[in-house]
RODO-2510 file (C-alpha; in nm, 4 decimals, decimal comma):
residues 387
     n   res          X          Y          Z
     1     x     4,2756    -4,3908     6,4589
     2     x     4,1593    -4,0377     6,5712
     3     x     3,7943    -3,9891     6,6335
     4     x     3,6369    -3,6694     6,7071
     5     x     3,3068    -3,6067     6,8700
     6     x     3,0515    -3,3379     6,6853
     7     x     2,7212    -3,2059     6,7810
     8     x     2,4153    -3,3064     6,5400
     9     x     2,4218    -3,0723     6,2572
    10     x     2,0933    -2,9491     6,0789
    11     x     2,2694    -3,0041     5,7441
    12     x     2,2840    -3,3727     5,8146
    13     x     1,9154    -3,4064     5,8375
    14     x     1,6370    -3,3448     5,6078
    15     x     1,6735    -3,2644     5,2608
    16     x     2,0623    -3,3194     5,2114
    17     x     2,1124    -3,6153     4,9834
    18     x     2,4810    -3,6749     5,0600
    19     x     2,5005    -3,6320     5,4144
    20     x     2,5040    -3,9168     5,6801
    21     x     2,2950    -3,8899     5,9908
    22     x     2,4702    -3,9224     6,3303
    23     x     2,1942    -4,1247     6,4701
    24     x     1,9825    -4,3854     6,3245
    25     x     2,0299    -4,6859     6,0872
    26     x     2,2587    -4,6469     5,7814
    27     x     2,1328    -4,8026     5,4577
    28     x     2,3535    -4,9938     5,2264
    29     x     2,4586    -4,8555     4,9116
    30     x     2,4970    -5,0479     4,5898
    31     x     2,4555    -5,3687     4,7772
    32     x     2,7654    -5,2885     5,0182
    33     x     2,6761    -5,3653     5,3647
    34     x     2,7069    -5,0509     5,5978
    35     x     2,9815    -4,9590     5,8028
    36     x     2,8109    -5,0320     6,1414
    37     x     2,4304    -5,0812     6,2205
    38     x     2,4079    -4,7410     6,4018
    39     x     2,5855    -4,4178     6,4712
    40     x     2,6463    -4,2696     6,8062
    41     x     2,7480    -3,9000     6,8430
    42     x     3,1055    -3,9821     6,7495
    43     x     3,2022    -4,0653     6,4091
    44     x     3,5508    -4,1193     6,2579
    45     x     3,6118    -3,8995     5,9533
    46     x     3,8938    -3,7699     5,7268
    47     x     3,9668    -3,5055     5,4476
    48     x     4,0738    -3,7519     5,1775
    49     x     4,0204    -3,5956     4,8327
    50     x     4,1083    -3,9335     4,6601
    51     x     4,1130    -4,2807     4,8136
    52     x     4,4407    -4,4690     4,8811
    53     x     4,3962    -4,6655     4,5713
    54     x     4,4793    -4,3357     4,3973
    55     x     4,8400    -4,3281     4,5528
    56     x     5,1572    -4,5145     4,4513
    57     x     5,2547    -4,5483     4,8138
    58     x     5,0596    -4,5877     5,1494
    59     x     5,2637    -4,5277     5,4517
    60     x     5,2077    -4,6297     5,8270
    61     x     5,2945    -4,2933     5,9494
    62     x     5,0345    -4,0871     5,7580
    63     x     4,8032    -3,8717     5,9395
    64     x     4,4969    -3,9265     5,7097
    65     x     4,3136    -4,2354     5,7853
    66     x     4,0825    -4,4135     5,5447
    67     x     3,7807    -4,6225     5,6173
    68     x     3,7418    -4,9332     5,3721
    69     x     3,4445    -5,1786     5,3663
    70     x     3,5289    -5,4880     5,1466
    71     x     3,2277    -5,6158     4,9683
    72     x     3,3628    -5,9761     5,0102
    73     x     3,3599    -5,9503     5,3734
    74     x     2,9866    -5,9717     5,4797
    75     x     3,0588    -5,8603     5,8419
    76     x     3,1024    -5,4956     5,6984
    77     x     3,3998    -5,4618     5,9578
    78     x     3,5801    -5,1539     5,8488
    79     x     3,9467    -5,1593     5,7999
    80     x     4,2186    -4,9014     5,8333
    81     x     4,4327    -4,8175     5,5100
    82     x     4,7759    -4,9516     5,5609
    83     x     4,6370    -5,2316     5,7978
    84     x     4,6524    -5,5474     5,5681
    85     x     4,4331    -5,7335     5,8402
    86     x     4,0978    -5,7900     5,6670
    87     x     3,9324    -5,8214     6,0050
    88     x     4,1089    -5,5267     6,1441
    89     x     3,9223    -5,3073     6,3872
    90     x     3,9262    -4,9223     6,4074
    91     x     4,1086    -4,9471     6,7313
    92     x     4,3999    -5,1131     6,5973
    93     x     4,6890    -4,9322     6,5240
    94     x     4,8494    -4,9590     6,1825
    95     x     5,1123    -5,2522     6,1483
    96     x     5,4616    -5,1669     6,0390
    97     x     5,4053    -5,3851     5,7478
    98     x     5,2180    -5,1792     5,5165
    99     x     5,0594    -5,2653     5,2039
   100     x     4,8360    -5,0859     4,9697
   101     x     4,4451    -5,1816     5,0028
   102     x     4,2956    -5,4079     4,7393
   103     x     4,1441    -5,2305     4,4326
   104     x     3,8428    -5,4557     4,4791
   105     x     3,7562    -5,2879     4,8191
   106     x     3,5026    -5,0297     4,7829
   107     x     3,5707    -4,7169     4,9912
   108     x     3,3024    -4,5987     5,2486
   109     x     3,1438    -4,2875     5,2288
   110     x     3,3954    -3,9814     5,3345
   111     x     3,2196    -3,7128     5,5077
   112     x     3,3534    -3,3726     5,5319
   113     x     3,4276    -3,2501     5,8732
   114     x     3,2610    -2,9260     5,8102
   115     x     2,9365    -3,1155     5,7633
   116     x     2,9373    -3,2370     6,1138
   117     x     3,0067    -2,9022     6,2965
   118     x     2,6984    -2,6632     6,3317
   119     x     2,9718    -2,3803     6,3745
   120     x     3,2185    -2,4429     6,0997
   121     x     3,0585    -2,2009     5,8540
   122     x     3,0117    -1,9287     6,1171
   123     x     3,3714    -1,9543     6,2036
   124     x     3,4975    -1,9443     5,8514
   125     x     3,2419    -1,6478     5,7737
   126     x     3,3491    -1,4593     6,0832
   127     x     3,7265    -1,4888     6,0165
   128     x     3,6885    -1,3817     5,6458
   129     x     3,4650    -1,0982     5,7176
   130     x     3,7334    -0,9798     6,0206
   131     x     4,0232    -1,0007     5,7692
   132     x     3,8347    -0,7972     5,4977
   133     x     3,7409    -0,5471     5,7596
   134     x     4,0899    -0,5124     5,8843
   135     x     4,2540    -0,4993     5,5290
   136     x     4,0253    -0,2501     5,4233
   137     x     4,0716    -0,0199     5,7336
   138     x     4,4543    -0,0552     5,7307
   139     x     4,4354     0,0480     5,3638
   140     x     4,1629     0,3199     5,3667
   141     x     4,1959     0,4990     5,6994
   142     x     4,5511     0,6573     5,6433
   143     x     4,4365     0,7872     5,2954
   144     x     4,1100     0,9585     5,4377
   145     x     4,2001     1,0297     5,7806
   146     x     4,4786     1,2977     5,8816
   147     x     4,6482     1,1417     6,1786
   148     x     4,8252     1,3929     6,4358
   149     x     5,2301     1,3473     6,3857
   150     x     5,4073     1,1796     6,6528
   151     x     5,7010     1,3888     6,5857
   152     x     5,8124     1,6348     6,3185
   153     x     5,9457     1,3650     6,1025
   154     x     5,7522     1,0793     6,2322
   155     x     5,3996     1,0990     6,0814
   156     x     5,0849     0,9412     6,2727
   157     x     4,9599     0,7346     5,9586
   158     x     5,3159     0,5659     5,9667
   159     x     5,2753     0,4638     6,3203
   160     x     4,9090     0,3428     6,2387
   161     x     5,0650     0,1446     5,9282
   162     x     5,3289    -0,0168     6,1413
   163     x     5,0489    -0,2474     6,2654
   164     x     4,9125    -0,3413     5,9584
   165     x     5,0970    -0,6980     5,8945
   166     x     5,0836    -0,7762     6,2672
   167     x     4,7027    -0,7955     6,2259
   168     x     4,6233    -0,8704     5,8715
   169     x     4,8628    -1,1570     5,8001
   170     x     4,7487    -1,3567     6,0988
   171     x     4,4007    -1,2927     6,0080
   172     x     4,4925    -1,4130     5,6412
   173     x     4,6575    -1,7319     5,7920
   174     x     4,3656    -1,7867     6,0151
   175     x     4,1366    -1,8086     5,6987
   176     x     4,3587    -2,0545     5,5413
   177     x     4,4038    -2,2713     5,8638
   178     x     4,0066    -2,3261     5,8504
   179     x     4,0486    -2,5471     5,5456
   180     x     4,0201    -2,9326     5,6077
   181     x     4,3255    -2,9766     5,3846
   182     x     4,5307    -2,7795     5,6387
   183     x     4,3676    -2,9546     5,9432
   184     x     4,3942    -3,3089     5,8219
   185     x     4,6891    -3,2998     5,5715
   186     x     4,5141    -3,3739     5,2381
   187     x     4,6902    -3,5514     4,9802
   188     x     4,9792    -3,7331     5,1505
   189     x     5,2337    -3,6903     4,8458
   190     x     5,0824    -3,4101     4,6679
   191     x     5,4232    -3,3051     4,5312
   192     x     5,7042    -3,5341     4,5669
   193     x     5,7324    -3,6316     4,9146
   194     x     5,5519    -3,3083     5,0461
   195     x     5,1831    -3,3339     5,1803
   196     x     4,9164    -3,0963     5,0159
   197     x     4,9157    -2,8901     5,3518
   198     x     5,3017    -2,8551     5,3185
   199     x     5,2908    -2,7228     4,9586
   200     x     4,9955    -2,5043     5,0407
   201     x     5,1582    -2,3399     5,3642
   202     x     5,5048    -2,2858     5,1450
   203     x     5,3087    -2,1132     4,8701
   204     x     5,1207    -1,9073     5,1500
   205     x     5,4557    -1,8239     5,3163
   206     x     5,5968    -1,6898     4,9788
   207     x     5,3040    -1,4512     4,9287
   208     x     5,3267    -1,3496     5,2965
   209     x     5,6899    -1,2523     5,2349
   210     x     5,5937    -1,0594     4,9375
   211     x     5,3198    -0,8853     5,1310
   212     x     5,5416    -0,7855     5,4316
   213     x     5,8426    -0,6943     5,2172
   214     x     5,5989    -0,4488     5,0113
   215     x     5,4479    -0,3155     5,3408
   216     x     5,8169    -0,2617     5,4618
   217     x     5,9127    -0,0580     5,1652
   218     x     5,6038     0,1442     5,1784
   219     x     5,6473     0,2183     5,5572
   220     x     6,0260     0,3148     5,5183
   221     x     5,9464     0,5229     5,2066
   222     x     5,6588     0,7284     5,3504
   223     x     5,8663     0,7838     5,6676
   224     x     6,1949     0,9162     5,5261
   225     x     6,0058     1,1247     5,2426
   226     x     5,8515     1,3607     5,4993
   227     x     6,1814     1,5080     5,6315
   228     x     6,3002     1,5682     5,2771
   229     x     5,9553     1,7171     5,1921
   230     x     5,9558     1,9389     5,4803
   231     x     6,3096     2,0564     5,4033
   232     x     6,2378     2,1451     5,0382
   233     x     5,9074     2,3283     5,1383
   234     x     6,1334     2,5110     5,3955
   235     x     6,3930     2,6107     5,1518
   236     x     6,2686     2,6356     4,8018
   237     x     6,5609     2,8412     4,6963
   238     x     6,7950     2,5459     4,7575
   239     x     6,5592     2,3253     4,5621
   240     x     6,5896     2,5449     4,2690
   241     x     6,9669     2,5491     4,3169
   242     x     6,9966     2,1751     4,3743
   243     x     6,7116     2,0046     4,1872
   244     x     6,8360     1,6837     4,2947
   245     x     6,6552     1,7444     4,6433
   246     x     6,3249     1,7329     4,4590
   247     x     6,4289     1,4092     4,2760
   248     x     6,5240     1,2275     4,5707
   249     x     6,1770     1,3307     4,7268
   250     x     6,0255     1,2037     4,3879
   251     x     6,2148     0,8861     4,3891
   252     x     6,0968     0,7869     4,7379
   253     x     5,7297     0,9008     4,6775
   254     x     5,6654     0,7974     4,3152
   255     x     5,8946     0,5037     4,2590
   256     x     5,9326     0,3211     4,5984
   257     x     5,6158     0,4112     4,7882
   258     x     5,3552     0,4281     4,5129
   259     x     5,4745     0,1885     4,2508
   260     x     5,7172    -0,0803     4,4083
   261     x     5,5632    -0,0980     4,7520
   262     x     5,2099    -0,0615     4,6663
   263     x     5,2301    -0,3401     4,3961
   264     x     5,4447    -0,5641     4,6070
   265     x     5,1941    -0,5215     4,8822
   266     x     4,8794    -0,5991     4,6815
   267     x     5,0371    -0,8678     4,4871
   268     x     5,1282    -1,0483     4,8226
   269     x     4,7675    -1,0023     4,9277
   270     x     4,6416    -1,1560     4,6171
   271     x     4,9060    -1,4397     4,6329
   272     x     4,7540    -1,5299     4,9805
   273     x     4,4145    -1,5401     4,8584
   274     x     4,5074    -1,7658     4,5602
   275     x     4,6590    -1,9896     4,8331
   276     x     4,3242    -1,9831     5,0336
   277     x     4,1175    -2,0677     4,7235
   278     x     4,3717    -2,3630     4,6341
   279     x     4,2891    -2,5106     4,9861
   280     x     3,9341    -2,4771     4,9551
   281     x     3,9114    -2,5810     4,5988
   282     x     3,7283    -2,9011     4,6578
   283     x     3,5886    -2,8497     5,0241
   284     x     3,2070    -2,8582     5,0295
   285     x     3,0069    -2,6927     5,3040
   286     x     2,6745    -2,7139     5,4513
   287     x     2,4402    -2,4439     5,2939
   288     x     2,4872    -2,1204     5,4726
   289     x     2,2049    -2,0603     5,6856
   290     x     2,1040    -1,8569     6,0036
   291     x     2,1141    -1,4490     6,0160
   292     x     2,4316    -1,4393     6,1871
   293     x     2,6636    -1,6328     5,9513
   294     x     2,4560    -1,5326     5,6577
   295     x     2,5204    -1,1419     5,7478
   296     x     2,8855    -1,2169     5,8174
   297     x     2,9523    -1,4004     5,4828
   298     x     2,7495    -1,1290     5,2462
   299     x     2,8950    -0,8504     5,4542
   300     x     3,2602    -0,9895     5,4226
   301     x     3,1821    -1,0176     5,0360
   302     x     3,0940    -0,6575     4,9937
   303     x     3,3896    -0,5387     5,2168
   304     x     3,6332    -0,7417     5,0295
   305     x     3,4977    -0,6209     4,6958
   306     x     3,5054    -0,2664     4,8171
   307     x     3,8904    -0,3390     4,8957
   308     x     3,9668    -0,4690     4,5671
   309     x     3,7970    -0,1685     4,4113
   310     x     3,9528     0,0858     4,6513
   311     x     4,3120    -0,0378     4,5747
   312     x     4,2222    -0,0192     4,1909
   313     x     4,0996     0,3278     4,2329
   314     x     4,4142     0,4520     4,4519
   315     x     4,6970     0,2984     4,2910
   316     x     4,8709     0,4462     3,9876
   317     x     4,7418     0,2579     3,6780
   318     x     4,5487     0,0790     3,9279
   319     x     4,2339     0,0897     3,7216
   320     x     4,3981    -0,0948     3,4335
   321     x     4,5606    -0,3713     3,6538
   322     x     4,2454    -0,3764     3,8765
   323     x     4,0010    -0,4330     3,5973
   324     x     4,2012    -0,7089     3,4410
   325     x     4,2385    -0,8669     3,7667
   326     x     3,8954    -0,9084     3,8724
   327     x     3,7795    -1,0226     3,5184
   328     x     4,0419    -1,2988     3,5191
   329     x     4,0211    -1,3999     3,8851
   330     x     3,6529    -1,4042     3,8659
   331     x     3,6477    -1,5776     3,5491
   332     x     3,8777    -1,8718     3,7006
   333     x     3,6631    -1,8751     4,0088
   334     x     3,3445    -1,8900     3,8336
   335     x     3,4975    -2,1808     3,5927
   336     x     3,5998    -2,3881     3,8811
   337     x     3,2605    -2,3232     4,0526
   338     x     3,0640    -2,4213     3,7273
   339     x     3,2872    -2,7368     3,6805
   340     x     3,1820    -2,8444     4,0291
   341     x     2,8262    -2,8140     3,9076
   342     x     2,5456    -2,5645     3,8848
   343     x     2,4078    -2,7010     4,2182
   344     x     2,7256    -2,5748     4,3668
   345     x     2,7516    -2,2575     4,1498
   346     x     2,3912    -2,1422     4,2354
   347     x     2,4016    -2,2689     4,5759
   348     x     2,4105    -2,0419     4,8955
   349     x     2,7530    -2,1407     5,0276
   350     x     2,8128    -2,4949     4,9446
   351     x     3,1558    -2,3662     4,8257
   352     x     3,1184    -2,0597     5,0438
   353     x     3,5168    -1,9555     5,0198
   354     x     3,5248    -1,9812     4,6706
   355     x     3,1923    -1,8116     4,6256
   356     x     3,3204    -1,5357     4,8774
   357     x     3,5951    -1,4364     4,6311
   358     x     3,3796    -1,4783     4,3235
   359     x     3,1066    -1,2536     4,4367
   360     x     3,3783    -1,0025     4,5691
   361     x     3,5032    -0,9712     4,2239
   362     x     3,1317    -0,9267     4,0926
   363     x     3,1205    -0,6137     4,3395
   364     x     3,4634    -0,4735     4,2707
   365     x     3,3690    -0,4866     3,8856
   366     x     3,0729    -0,3170     3,9540
   367     x     3,2407    -0,0313     4,1361
   368     x     3,5301     0,0076     3,9099
   369     x     3,3009     0,0125     3,5982
   370     x     3,1031     0,2917     3,7837
   371     x     3,4065     0,4873     3,8644
   372     x     3,5320     0,4706     3,5084
   373     x     3,2175     0,5846     3,3681
   374     x     3,2115     0,9090     3,5957
   375     x     3,5816     0,9822     3,5913
   376     x     3,7469     0,7767     3,3382
   377     x     4,0637     0,5735     3,3672
   378     x     4,2167     0,8053     3,6173
   379     x     4,3216     0,7403     3,9851
   380     x     4,1513     0,9126     4,2958
   381     x     4,4444     1,1845     4,3335
   382     x     4,4066     1,2555     3,9628
   383     x     4,0330     1,2783     3,9984
   384     x     4,0208     1,5201     4,2910
   385     x     4,3074     1,7486     4,1139
   386     x     4,6127     1,6253     4,3129
   387     x     4,8129     1,4042     4,0506
***
């Protein structure tokens, strides 16, 4: 069985009723003896969302290990899932002959890995903040900044956008990779013979493929429309004689760049965020504390909310789509948080990833409503007189 050492976390001390201290005596619960008399700085844990009795099959090669304690055995010696030996030791490997744990056994308290790690919240907040900043910069800078052209036919903003997925895609993956489901495997047979980690990874790859395809179409359309635009500006008489030249330009700019590519790019990004929420849907974190972690978390929420609102304001018909999206996505997240309890919904980071996206939807909704109140349901180009 794999164990991991953690520093003593403040979240495990004091007023947290669900945490187990790393040092000291562990009290019995409901008449069940404790796992051991005391803890040192090393404690085995796993990320099981359900006890092994939840599954139809337990295999010896599963990476997730469950710790059990039988009320009938007074010694309180823990047994490994898949090890039928009632006196099994934590250091004993699982035997090849595997059987399901008895339904009469009471699972011991399974403690989230994040609750043992002082830096877990800070890492997640930092990665989400960095990801939101990177996506906002790669989306907004080419719109508001005039980059110098590399050549007559190769614009500077095209070169800048070339690096977009090379930066933002790994950052989105790093957000997902912090989830305990991704680290420890989650439910062994989540869909058929596939683990929960495998299913979420495959779903994320689908979103990443859509994201990169949309980016590639956008990059190609923006790159190839400029020579045609320059030719049309230099030869207006030929454009009048051959209107197809202007039609080709509009096909690249309006259809492929502004509609197909923009919405594929945005949809892929949204899909990846849904996969992140799926991975973190049941993970509970320590309360967000400390000025650095709190600043990163709140800052990331604001930046991601501005990103959602900015995309809605920039895209054709984006205000219609964006308004519906933030309301529906926010409602789903809010319902999920409420089902986990008002304590989690109103907490400061007990479900910090779901709360991140929920609060960002609230920020985006405020910005979109303010824009509509001032300009109506028109995008940025129409508002500044450049439809």
